[in-house]
matplotlib code that plots the C-alpha trace (Angstrom):
import matplotlib.pyplot as plt

x = [32.3, 32.0, 32.3, 29.0, 28.7, 29.2, 26.1, 25.4, 24.9, 24.5, 27.8, 26.1, 25.7, 29.4, 30.2, 33.0, 35.0, 36.8, 33.8, 36.0, 38.1, 35.3, 35.9, 32.3, 33.3, 35.8, 33.7, 30.3, 28.8, 29.8, 28.3, 25.1, 24.6, 25.4, 23.0, 20.2, 21.1, 21.2, 20.1, 16.8, 14.7, 16.8, 20.0, 18.5, 17.5, 21.0, 22.4, 20.1, 20.8, 24.6, 24.8, 21.7, 19.1, 21.0, 24.1, 22.0, 19.9, 23.0, 24.7, 21.6, 20.8, 24.4, 24.6, 25.6, 23.6, 20.8, 18.5, 15.2, 13.1, 15.6, 15.4, 11.6, 12.5, 15.1, 12.7, 10.1, 12.6, 14.1, 11.0, 12.5, 11.1, 12.7, 13.7, 16.1, 18.2, 21.3, 21.0, 17.4, 18.3, 21.3, 18.9, 16.5, 19.4, 21.0, 18.3, 20.5, 23.1, 20.8, 19.9, 18.4]
y = [207.9, 211.3, 214.3, 216.2, 219.3, 222.4, 224.3, 227.5, 230.4, 234.1, 235.9, 238.6, 236.0, 235.8, 239.4, 239.5, 236.5, 235.4, 233.7, 231.6, 230.1, 228.9, 225.4, 224.1, 220.9, 222.3, 225.3, 223.6, 225.2, 228.7, 228.2, 226.7, 229.5, 232.2, 230.8, 230.6, 234.1, 235.9, 233.5, 233.2, 230.1, 228.8, 229.2, 227.2, 224.5, 224.3, 224.1, 221.3, 219.4, 219.6, 219.0, 216.9, 217.7, 216.0, 218.2, 221.3, 220.6, 220.0, 223.2, 225.3, 224.0, 224.7, 228.2, 231.0, 233.6, 233.9, 236.9, 236.3, 236.1, 233.6, 231.4, 231.1, 230.2, 227.6, 226.1, 225.6, 224.2, 221.6, 220.9, 221.6, 223.9, 227.2, 226.2, 223.6, 226.4, 227.5, 231.0, 231.3, 230.2, 232.7, 235.4, 234.6, 234.6, 237.8, 240.1, 243.1, 241.8, 242.2, 246.0, 245.8]
z = [175.9, 174.4, 176.7, 177.2, 175.1, 177.2, 178.3, 176.4, 178.7, 178.1, 178.7, 180.8, 183.6, 184.0, 183.4, 186.0, 185.0, 181.8, 180.1, 177.7, 180.6, 182.9, 184.0, 184.1, 186.0, 188.5, 189.3, 189.1, 192.3, 191.2, 187.7, 189.1, 191.7, 189.1, 186.6, 189.1, 190.3, 187.0, 184.2, 182.4, 181.8, 178.9, 181.0, 183.8, 181.4, 180.0, 183.6, 184.5, 181.3, 181.8, 185.6, 186.3, 188.9, 191.7, 191.3, 190.8, 193.9, 196.0, 194.9, 195.4, 198.9, 200.0, 198.3, 200.8, 198.8, 196.3, 195.9, 197.7, 194.5, 193.1, 196.2, 195.4, 191.8, 192.8, 195.4, 192.6, 190.1, 192.4, 194.5, 197.9, 200.6, 201.2, 204.7, 203.3, 201.5, 203.4, 201.9, 203.2, 206.7, 206.7, 205.6, 208.5, 211.0, 209.9, 208.4, 208.8, 206.3, 203.3, 203.2, 199.7]

ax = plt.figure().add_subplot(projection="3d")
ax.plot(x, y, z, "-o")
ax.set_aspect("equal")
plt.show()
């Protein structure tokens, strides 16, 4: 069986890491969270194609942080209510942690 072609993401999403050395499988949760945090529609499509909706859903629900507007986007994309997102619940419990 041939390996899946790697997803094609904008380098700006991963501005703080060595883009060429990202291990898309070992760091799947990091990649998924970062794509949903900073990516555009095409980046999100690439992410879903590569990882599949089940893996994407699992990573997003467990994420410790996503900007609020991106939680709404992720909720719409994966079809889960905001209350199921760990980052949403953490935000509700600790409103002082997010001053912006």
